Backbone as CSV, one residue per row, in Angstrom:
resi,resn,N_x,N_y,N_z,CA_x,CA_y,CA_z,C_x,C_y,C_z
1,MET,-100.103,9.518,-38.876,-98.322,9.877,-38.431,-97.955,8.925,-38.594
2,ILE,-98.413,8.360,-37.266,-98.094,6.866,-36.337,-98.582,5.961,-37.095
3,ASP,-98.866,6.108,-37.942,-99.250,4.865,-39.141,-98.097,4.007,-39.861
4,SER,-97.341,6.148,-40.420,-96.399,5.411,-41.190,-94.696,6.300,-40.340
5,VAL,-95.061,5.581,-39.434,-93.466,6.222,-38.651,-93.858,4.199,-38.292
6,LYS,-91.897,3.282,-38.323,-91.554,2.554,-37.538,-91.808,2.038,-36.429
7,LEU,-92.507,1.895,-35.664,-92.135,1.785,-34.660,-91.767,0.558,-34.117
8,ASP,-90.146,0.462,-34.315,-89.789,-1.293,-34.517,-88.924,-1.041,-32.617
9,CYS,-89.553,-2.438,-31.849,-89.317,-2.460,-30.363,-87.695,-2.603,-30.062
10,ARG,-87.547,-1.449,-29.016,-85.736,-1.221,-28.833,-85.719,-2.006,-27.053
11,ILE,-85.348,-3.133,-26.746,-85.243,-2.519,-25.319,-84.386,-2.762,-24.830
12,GLU,-83.449,-1.416,-23.774,-82.379,-1.908,-23.009,-82.783,-2.388,-21.462
13,ILE,-81.998,-3.078,-21.108,-81.519,-3.149,-19.383,-80.701,-2.881,-19.043
14,SER,-81.069,-1.582,-17.908,-79.955,-0.719,-18.033,-80.429,-0.947,-15.731
15,TYR,-78.853,-0.774,-15.179,-79.472,-1.440,-13.309,-79.470,0.315,-13.191
16,ILE,-79.850,0.112,-11.844,-80.307,1.625,-11.225,-79.647,1.381,-9.836
17,ASP,-79.346,2.351,-9.326,-79.000,2.281,-7.924,-80.394,2.801,-7.041
18,PRO,-80.196,1.568,-6.121,-81.808,2.090,-5.298,-81.777,2.768,-4.213
19,GLU,-81.229,4.405,-3.697,-81.673,5.500,-4.345,-82.375,6.386,-4.842
20,THR,-81.609,5.960,-6.006,-82.292,7.096,-7.208,-83.859,6.185,-7.395
21,TYR,-83.513,4.678,-7.917,-84.867,3.945,-8.186,-85.784,4.948,-6.581
22,THR,-85.845,4.538,-5.187,-86.616,5.152,-4.126,-87.091,6.917,-4.084
23,SER,-85.600,7.747,-4.934,-86.149,9.061,-4.464,-87.305,9.566,-5.919
24,LEU,-87.789,8.321,-6.759,-88.203,8.211,-8.207,-89.544,7.883,-7.469
25,VAL,-89.594,6.617,-7.127,-90.892,5.596,-7.405,-91.866,6.391,-6.327
26,ASN,-91.398,7.181,-5.150,-91.963,7.856,-3.766,-92.627,8.778,-4.329
27,HIS,-92.160,9.256,-5.175,-92.558,10.453,-6.115,-93.432,10.599,-7.240
28,ASP,-95.148,11.322,-7.226,-95.805,11.157,-7.785,-95.093,12.058,-9.331
29,LEU,-95.152,13.207,-8.763,-94.584,14.389,-10.181,-93.333,14.270,-11.017
30,ARG,-92.393,13.482,-10.183,-90.986,12.414,-10.312,-91.301,11.372,-11.641
31,LYS,-92.262,10.768,-11.093,-93.168,9.906,-12.581,-93.613,10.259,-13.276
32,GLN,-94.587,11.448,-13.549,-95.493,12.436,-14.300,-94.235,12.975,-15.076
33,ILE,-93.184,13.958,-14.786,-92.333,14.147,-15.853,-91.737,13.116,-16.226
34,LEU,-91.305,12.583,-16.416,-90.088,10.656,-16.919,-91.232,10.327,-17.836
35,LYS,-92.831,10.253,-17.545,-93.432,9.269,-18.411,-93.690,10.666,-19.627
36,THR,-94.158,11.625,-19.558,-94.245,12.897,-20.450,-93.174,12.446,-21.057
37,LEU,-91.533,12.815,-20.645,-90.797,13.400,-21.809,-90.942,12.030,-22.597
38,TYR,-91.097,11.097,-21.863,-90.306,9.603,-22.345,-91.421,9.747,-24.349
39,SER,-92.595,9.853,-24.086,-93.643,10.157,-24.986,-93.674,11.207,-25.872
40,LEU,-93.061,12.172,-24.966,-93.651,13.325,-26.425,-92.382,13.333,-26.964
41,THR,-91.218,12.515,-26.389,-89.944,12.977,-27.502,-90.226,11.497,-28.384
42,LEU,-91.045,10.866,-28.276,-90.986,9.741,-29.459,-90.322,9.778,-30.783
43,TYR,-90.905,11.377,-31.019,-90.138,11.734,-32.869,-89.499,12.577,-32.669
44,GLY,-88.958,12.906,-31.476,-88.001,14.142,-31.602,-87.954,14.807,-29.906
45,PRO,-86.592,16.035,-30.158,-87.112,16.584,-28.666,-87.886,17.366,-28.127
46,ILE,-88.148,18.034,-27.425,-88.842,19.058,-27.046,-88.534,20.260,-26.744
47,SER,-88.584,21.007,-26.124,-88.125,22.413,-25.212,-89.147,22.164,-23.593
48,LYS,-88.502,22.648,-22.761,-87.971,22.679,-21.489,-89.699,22.765,-20.828
49,GLN,-90.613,23.697,-21.747,-91.670,25.155,-21.723,-92.846,24.065,-22.581
50,GLN,-92.578,22.654,-22.914,-92.884,22.225,-23.696,-93.788,21.023,-22.844
51,LEU,-93.376,20.598,-22.265,-92.715,19.549,-21.090,-93.876,20.284,-20.263
52,ALA,-93.532,21.306,-19.899,-93.858,21.798,-18.556,-95.197,22.480,-18.980
53,ASP,-95.676,22.470,-19.549,-97.011,23.253,-19.970,-98.163,22.152,-20.196
54,ASN,-97.122,21.000,-20.912,-98.426,19.651,-20.705,-98.415,19.060,-19.820
55,ILE,-97.229,19.360,-19.253,-97.539,18.642,-17.711,-98.300,19.874,-16.514
56,GLY,-98.315,20.377,-17.167,-100.048,21.857,-16.446,-98.500,22.211,-14.969
57,LEU,-96.808,21.962,-14.992,-96.414,22.776,-13.923,-95.390,23.980,-14.504
58,GLY,-95.092,25.009,-13.545,-94.570,25.948,-13.675,-93.855,25.573,-13.914
59,TYR,-93.587,26.399,-15.411,-90.653,26.090,-15.611,-90.121,26.032,-14.698
60,HIS,-89.847,26.926,-13.444,-88.802,26.158,-12.746,-89.359,25.461,-11.848
61,GLN,-90.049,25.355,-11.477,-90.920,24.263,-10.889,-90.202,22.541,-11.250
62,LEU,-90.292,22.706,-13.132,-90.281,21.645,-13.990,-88.086,21.809,-13.755
63,VAL,-87.556,22.931,-14.115,-86.267,22.707,-13.994,-85.630,22.092,-12.222
64,TYR,-86.594,22.661,-11.406,-86.088,22.079,-10.288,-85.110,20.793,-10.329
65,GLN,-87.259,19.996,-10.690,-86.496,18.590,-10.721,-86.129,17.944,-11.603
66,LEU,-85.557,18.658,-12.681,-84.888,17.925,-13.425,-83.103,18.223,-13.673
67,ASN,-83.152,18.801,-12.818,-81.542,19.541,-12.694,-81.772,18.505,-11.101
68,ASN,-82.245,18.517,-10.573,-81.911,18.273,-8.918,-82.044,16.244,-8.590
69,HIS,-83.237,16.502,-9.654,-83.578,14.931,-8.512,-83.029,13.698,-9.981
70,LEU,-83.655,13.815,-11.027,-84.354,13.579,-12.625,-82.648,13.360,-13.770
71,THR,-82.092,14.034,-13.007,-80.466,14.435,-14.208,-80.070,12.652,-14.963
72,ASP,-80.180,11.967,-14.273,-79.485,10.432,-15.107,-80.559,9.991,-16.244
73,PHE,-81.711,10.663,-16.223,-82.926,9.710,-17.433,-82.851,11.312,-18.452
74,TRP,-82.467,12.562,-18.059,-82.621,13.619,-19.291,-81.315,14.085,-19.877
75,CYS,-80.943,14.298,-21.280,-80.317,15.017,-21.576,-80.555,16.098,-22.527
76,VAL,-79.086,16.826,-23.464,-79.826,18.056,-24.071,-79.748,17.603,-25.561
77,ALA,-80.373,18.323,-26.297,-80.267,17.261,-27.916,-80.262,17.982,-28.648
78,GLU,-80.687,19.245,-28.825,-79.888,21.077,-29.227,-80.248,21.742,-28.719
79,GLU,-79.199,22.956,-28.937,-79.785,24.281,-29.035,-80.261,25.042,-30.037
80,GLN,-80.769,25.738,-29.792,-81.804,26.657,-30.617,-81.633,28.437,-30.386
81,LYS,-80.813,29.262,-30.726,-81.047,30.640,-30.690,-82.909,31.319,-31.052
82,VAL,-83.430,31.615,-30.026,-84.594,32.189,-30.563,-84.544,33.825,-29.745
83,ARG,-84.210,34.995,-31.026,-84.805,36.381,-30.507,-83.862,36.501,-29.255
84,GLY,-82.430,36.419,-30.059,-81.273,36.542,-29.295,-81.460,35.607,-27.480
85,THR,-82.698,34.809,-27.725,-81.763,33.611,-26.300,-81.469,32.520,-26.853
86,ARG,-81.478,31.818,-26.126,-80.976,29.993,-25.722,-81.714,29.496,-25.616
87,LYS,-82.337,28.302,-26.425,-83.275,27.029,-25.903,-82.938,26.405,-26.460
88,GLU,-83.314,25.417,-25.448,-82.654,23.939,-24.967,-83.825,23.193,-25.116
89,LEU,-83.603,21.881,-26.288,-84.464,20.686,-26.784,-83.373,19.647,-25.850
90,ILE,-84.762,18.786,-25.155,-84.404,17.679,-24.064,-84.936,16.765,-24.574
91,LYS,-84.504,15.272,-24.571,-84.542,14.518,-24.607,-84.391,13.089,-23.583
92,PRO,-84.991,12.142,-23.852,-84.614,11.225,-22.424,-83.235,11.268,-22.878
93,ALA,-82.523,10.386,-21.406,-80.975,10.194,-21.766,-80.830,8.867,-22.580
94,ASN,-81.904,7.648,-22.592,-81.712,6.713,-23.215,-83.447,6.094,-23.245
95,ARG,-83.741,6.361,-24.581,-85.577,6.152,-24.802,-85.635,4.386,-24.660
96,HIS,-85.220,3.655,-24.817,-85.237,2.233,-25.248,-84.891,2.081,-23.735
97,ALA,-84.290,2.629,-22.700,-83.850,2.169,-21.268,-84.988,1.337,-20.399
98,VAL,-85.188,0.683,-19.646,-85.769,-0.030,-18.788,-84.930,-0.347,-18.145
99,TYR,-85.229,0.766,-16.412,-84.216,0.127,-15.296,-84.259,-0.386,-14.492
100,ILE,-83.704,-0.882,-13.995,-83.975,-2.517,-12.504,-83.163,-2.293,-11.269
101,THR,-83.256,-2.728,-10.332,-82.827,-2.505,-9.810,-83.055,-3.789,-8.571
102,LEU,-82.271,-4.292,-7.707,-82.811,-5.542,-6.671,-83.218,-5.054,-5.078
103,GLY,-84.042,-5.460,-4.500,-84.114,-4.701,-3.627,-84.082,-6.759,-2.160
104,ARG,-84.397,-6.424,-1.475,-84.551,-7.123,-0.511,-85.309,-8.371,-0.841
105,GLU,-84.845,-10.155,-0.113,-85.129,-11.060,0.177,-85.723,-11.330,-2.101
106,ARG,-84.829,-10.572,-2.690,-84.235,-11.400,-4.409,-85.556,-10.262,-4.379
107,SER,-86.466,-9.355,-4.119,-87.387,-8.494,-5.302,-86.244,-7.743,-6.851
108,ILE,-87.226,-7.839,-7.716,-86.779,-7.030,-8.754,-87.910,-6.017,-9.271
109,HIS,-87.140,-5.117,-8.295,-88.028,-3.224,-9.023,-87.701,-2.472,-10.345
110,MET,-88.824,-2.006,-10.832,-88.948,-1.723,-11.801,-88.860,-0.330,-12.661
111,VAL,-88.275,0.767,-13.461,-89.071,1.577,-13.507,-88.884,1.433,-15.947
112,ASP,-89.644,2.183,-16.139,-90.199,2.178,-17.210,-91.056,3.050,-18.316
113,PRO,-90.707,4.287,-18.036,-91.120,5.567,-18.022,-91.642,5.959,-18.963
114,ILE,-91.872,4.669,-20.064,-92.848,5.051,-21.756,-93.946,3.836,-21.545
115,ALA,-94.352,3.285,-20.395,-95.192,2.113,-20.221,-96.079,2.698,-18.195
116,ASN,-95.002,3.296,-18.312,-95.348,4.637,-16.629,-95.746,3.452,-15.769
117,LEU,-94.442,2.497,-15.966,-94.024,0.875,-14.889,-93.201,1.584,-13.840
118,PHE,-93.995,1.508,-12.480,-92.693,2.221,-11.130,-93.038,1.708,-10.434
119,GLY,-92.218,0.499,-9.555,-92.793,-0.058,-8.580,-91.826,-1.377,-8.174
120,SER,-92.564,-2.488,-8.033,-91.565,-3.859,-8.218,-91.929,-4.458,-8.900
121,LEU,-91.590,-5.162,-9.282,-92.079,-6.027,-10.811,-93.574,-7.412,-9.830
122,SER,-93.349,-7.039,-8.570,-94.558,-8.133,-8.774,-95.754,-7.384,-8.453
123,GLU,-95.826,-6.417,-8.371,-96.899,-5.618,-8.042,-97.198,-4.820,-10.105
124,VAL,-96.747,-4.088,-10.231,-96.595,-3.613,-12.224,-96.338,-4.345,-12.751
125,GLY,-95.941,-5.057,-13.090,-95.615,-6.393,-14.339,-94.670,-5.961,-15.444
126,VAL,-95.082,-6.325,-16.817,-93.994,-5.558,-17.779,-94.692,-5.522,-18.871
127,ARG,-94.293,-3.955,-19.807,-94.984,-3.758,-20.571,-95.561,-4.577,-21.433
128,CYS,-94.654,-6.357,-21.683,-95.033,-7.172,-22.117,-96.777,-7.709,-21.502
129,ASP,-96.878,-7.144,-20.967,-98.590,-8.015,-20.219,-99.766,-8.066,-20.744
130,THR,-99.977,-6.718,-21.907,-100.275,-5.761,-22.533,-100.626,-6.255,-23.992
131,CYS,-99.674,-7.244,-24.609,-99.181,-8.085,-25.817,-99.940,-9.106,-25.405
132,SER,-100.713,-9.588,-26.102,-101.093,-10.915,-27.225,-100.204,-11.915,-26.505
133,ARG,-101.008,-13.253,-26.618,-99.600,-14.686,-26.514,-98.888,-14.829,-27.779
134,ASP,-100.039,-14.491,-28.728,-99.129,-14.666,-30.227,-98.456,-13.958,-30.096
135,GLU,-98.500,-12.590,-30.000,-97.107,-11.432,-30.827,-95.991,-11.165,-29.245
136,ALA,-96.502,-11.710,-28.203,-95.780,-11.887,-27.434,-94.058,-13.102,-27.622
137,ASP,-94.746,-14.841,-28.587,-94.487,-15.360,-28.677,-93.126,-15.002,-29.904
138,ASN,-94.306,-14.194,-30.812,-92.861,-13.602,-32.006,-91.664,-12.669,-31.592
139,CYS,-92.241,-11.788,-30.203,-90.832,-11.286,-29.464,-90.142,-12.668,-29.400
140,LEU,-90.640,-13.536,-28.914,-89.341,-14.287,-27.907,-88.670,-14.617,-29.304
141,ARG,-89.181,-14.767,-30.149,-88.426,-15.749,-30.942,-86.913,-14.709,-31.565
142,PHE,-87.020,-13.388,-31.447,-86.039,-12.539,-31.715,-85.256,-12.662,-30.698
143,LEU,-85.855,-12.426,-29.728,-84.545,-13.031,-28.105,-83.870,-13.787,-27.914
144,VAL,-84.141,-15.012,-28.378,-84.024,-16.454,-28.011,-82.172,-16.362,-29.110
145,GLU,-82.489,-15.364,-30.744,-81.530,-15.222,-31.561,-80.513,-14.200,-31.488
146,ASN,-81.185,-13.594,-30.356,-80.364,-12.958,-29.488,-78.778,-13.585,-29.504
147,PRO,-77.670,-12.681,-29.643,-76.338,-13.393,-28.977,-75.945,-13.433,-27.950
148,GLN,-76.748,-12.427,-26.597,-76.046,-11.973,-25.288,-77.311,-12.641,-24.249
149,PHE,-78.315,-13.501,-25.040,-78.550,-14.532,-24.519,-78.532,-15.526,-25.243
150,ASP,-77.324,-16.563,-24.554,-76.466,-17.474,-24.340,-76.775,-17.980,-23.324
151,PHE,-77.682,-18.818,-22.305,-78.199,-19.211,-21.511,-79.278,-20.142,-21.603
152,GLU,-78.978,-21.399,-21.317,-80.085,-22.315,-20.284,-81.218,-21.329,-19.548
153,ILE,-82.682,-21.828,-20.032,-83.519,-21.585,-18.360,-83.467,-22.591,-17.290
154,GLU,-82.863,-22.161,-16.643,-82.809,-22.957,-15.260,-84.091,-22.643,-13.995
155,GLU,-83.559,-23.953,-13.525,-84.711,-23.788,-12.087,-84.743,-22.814,-11.883
156,SER,-83.427,-22.120,-11.045,-82.998,-20.929,-10.529,-84.087,-20.012,-10.484
157,ASP,-83.875,-19.982,-12.639,-84.307,-18.270,-12.711,-85.714,-18.539,-12.688
158,SER,-86.360,-19.270,-12.968,-87.629,-19.905,-12.751,-88.386,-19.246,-11.470
159,ALA,-87.637,-20.092,-10.255,-87.735,-19.656,-9.253,-87.872,-17.933,-8.960
160,LEU,-86.703,-17.904,-9.038,-86.507,-16.058,-9.554,-87.602,-14.794,-9.456
161,LEU,-88.599,-15.835,-11.134,-89.137,-14.661,-11.932,-90.071,-14.950,-10.690
162,GLU,-90.683,-16.179,-10.363,-91.878,-16.783,-9.858,-92.231,-16.122,-7.760
163,THR,-90.844,-15.914,-7.636,-90.618,-15.149,-6.490,-91.476,-13.648,-6.738
164,ASN,-90.678,-13.204,-7.946,-91.533,-11.690,-8.235,-92.592,-11.751,-9.438
165,GLY,-93.553,-12.884,-8.762,-94.817,-12.708,-9.426,-95.036,-13.095,-10.693
166,ARG,-94.258,-13.259,-11.219,-94.412,-13.722,-12.669,-94.547,-14.927,-12.694
167,LYS,-95.446,-15.186,-14.066,-95.285,-16.786,-14.067,-95.201,-17.644,-15.527
168,PRO,-94.843,-18.721,-16.205,-94.938,-19.803,-17.010,-96.464,-19.141,-17.838
169,PRO,-96.089,-19.046,-18.906,-94.880,-19.334,-19.830,-94.813,-17.193,-19.799
170,PHE,-93.664,-16.787,-20.108,-92.675,-15.684,-19.363,-92.960,-14.808,-21.004
171,ARG,-92.667,-13.916,-20.074,-92.933,-13.139,-21.537,-90.919,-12.179,-21.990
172,PRO,-91.111,-11.665,-22.372,-89.513,-11.891,-23.415,-89.138,-10.647,-22.701
173,LEU,-90.045,-9.905,-21.507,-88.774,-9.105,-20.997,-88.713,-9.351,-20.247
174,ASP,-90.024,-10.515,-19.222,-88.859,-11.689,-17.678,-87.998,-12.094,-18.004
175,LEU,-87.378,-13.294,-19.679,-86.703,-13.437,-20.140,-84.819,-12.221,-20.701
176,ALA,-85.501,-10.937,-20.403,-84.160,-10.331,-20.929,-84.004,-9.946,-18.997
177,MET,-84.673,-9.157,-18.621,-84.369,-9.101,-17.485,-83.584,-10.471,-16.594
178,LEU,-83.884,-12.054,-17.021,-82.494,-12.855,-16.105,-81.224,-11.933,-16.945
179,ALA,-81.433,-12.093,-18.449,-79.806,-12.154,-19.201,-79.214,-10.906,-18.642
180,ALA,-80.077,-9.718,-17.748,-79.687,-8.579,-17.748,-78.557,-8.512,-15.934
181,LEU,-79.647,-9.348,-15.209,-78.891,-9.787,-14.526,-77.563,-10.366,-14.269
182,ARG,-77.963,-11.540,-15.283,-76.667,-12.057,-15.589,-75.105,-11.109,-15.514
183,GLY,-75.588,-10.411,-16.854,-74.590,-9.472,-16.729,-74.347,-8.299,-15.236
184,ILE,-74.653,-7.620,-15.287,-75.179,-6.827,-13.726,-73.405,-6.891,-13.234
185,ALA,-72.357,-8.218,-13.054,-71.574,-8.088,-12.280,-70.408,-7.962,-12.994
186,SER,-70.314,-8.181,-14.704,-69.223,-7.534,-15.677,-69.669,-6.098,-16.152
187,ASP,-70.469,-5.616,-15.384,-70.834,-4.493,-15.847,-71.783,-4.339,-16.984
188,GLN,-72.197,-5.187,-17.749,-72.519,-5.419,-19.513,-74.087,-5.355,-19.026
189,ARG,-74.187,-4.029,-20.494,-76.347,-4.053,-20.771,-76.458,-4.910,-21.541
190,PHE,-77.995,-4.946,-21.292,-79.147,-6.156,-22.414,-79.714,-5.042,-23.433
191,GLN,-79.024,-5.973,-24.649,-80.017,-5.462,-25.726,-81.254,-5.685,-25.670
192,LEU,-82.374,-5.665,-26.101,-83.411,-6.609,-26.770,-83.995,-5.538,-27.996
193,SER,-83.605,-6.335,-28.911,-84.557,-5.380,-30.348,-85.158,-6.479,-30.973
194,ILE,-86.479,-6.627,-31.499,-87.650,-6.457,-32.155,-87.736,-6.215,-33.402
195,PRO,-87.019,-6.077,-34.312,-87.356,-6.303,-35.799,-88.639,-5.587,-36.466
196,CYS,-89.793,-5.769,-35.522,-90.989,-5.667,-36.918,-91.222,-4.551,-37.092
197,ALA,-92.509,-4.465,-38.570,-92.617,-3.964,-38.700,-93.142,-3.169,-38.266
198,SER,-93.860,-2.668,-36.683,-94.608,-1.776,-35.828,-94.212,-3.135,-34.584
199,CYS,-94.158,-1.564,-33.464,-94.370,-2.776,-32.075,-95.499,-2.936,-31.548
200,ALA,-96.325,-3.630,-31.428,-97.761,-4.102,-30.615,-98.018,-2.969,-29.622
201,PHE,-96.996,-2.526,-28.676,-96.835,-2.224,-27.318,-97.173,-0.832,-27.641
202,LEU,-96.337,-0.081,-28.723,-96.255,0.980,-28.895,-97.428,1.575,-29.576
203,ARG,-97.827,0.649,-30.610,-99.340,1.143,-31.002,-100.588,1.447,-30.130
204,ARG,-100.159,0.512,-29.205,-101.575,0.272,-28.607,-101.437,1.394,-27.290
205,THR,-100.217,2.309,-27.323,-100.576,3.152,-25.811,-99.584,4.066,-25.978
206,ILE,-99.005,4.718,-27.507,-98.436,6.434,-27.532,-99.991,6.633,-28.681
207,GLN,-99.845,7.754,-28.448,-99.747,9.333,-29.966,-99.198,10.103,-29.678
208,ILE,-99.245,10.733,-30.359,-98.112,12.181,-30.905,-98.178,12.680,-30.140
209,GLU,-99.629,13.481,-29.316,-98.822,13.730,-27.798,-98.713,13.174,-26.618
210,GLY,-98.285,11.441,-26.211,-98.526,11.534,-25.054,-99.133,10.449,-24.657
211,ILE,-99.107,9.762,-23.751,-99.539,8.551,-23.268,-100.654,8.541,-23.406
212,GLU,-101.690,8.046,-24.137,-103.660,8.151,-23.758,-103.548,7.419,-22.462
């Protein structure tokens, strides 16, 4: 099935507040819940019981985490009636989102659930790091054609990325984050769409059952 599904890459850079980031990145179970939710819902919503079973977690434990600590990251996609009871099917609030926040000394921190990246940019890198140079260059072509990407990369931009452990030639997501950071003051989100026949990153890391 994966060969017949078009896996266009669309990334939306969104800002996350530091408190939410800290409560997530320092909690292994919450990271596992998000990673599994994002991978299992690539082709459609799932029930909470399916999510709990896949993780090996009790249903009520899962619901507690979803309702008390992860409310910003999921939503109800639809409701079904099964033998007189209501069953909710859930999905990520935005399955295209890569969340970033800012720390001390201009450090950038990120949450990219489908890539299983949680932490500082200098330590975890970006999903594009798994792509070849040719694959990254192809994506960069679509990035620079994006109307939101309407600025020249300045020395200060390169310095910010290098402070966060990134080295040229920069990857598409590095530059997308720069564009997003410029839009934080105006509360704008940056969207990067790669209209390829398929996304090389997704093909390497995603299966119908979840992340390898």
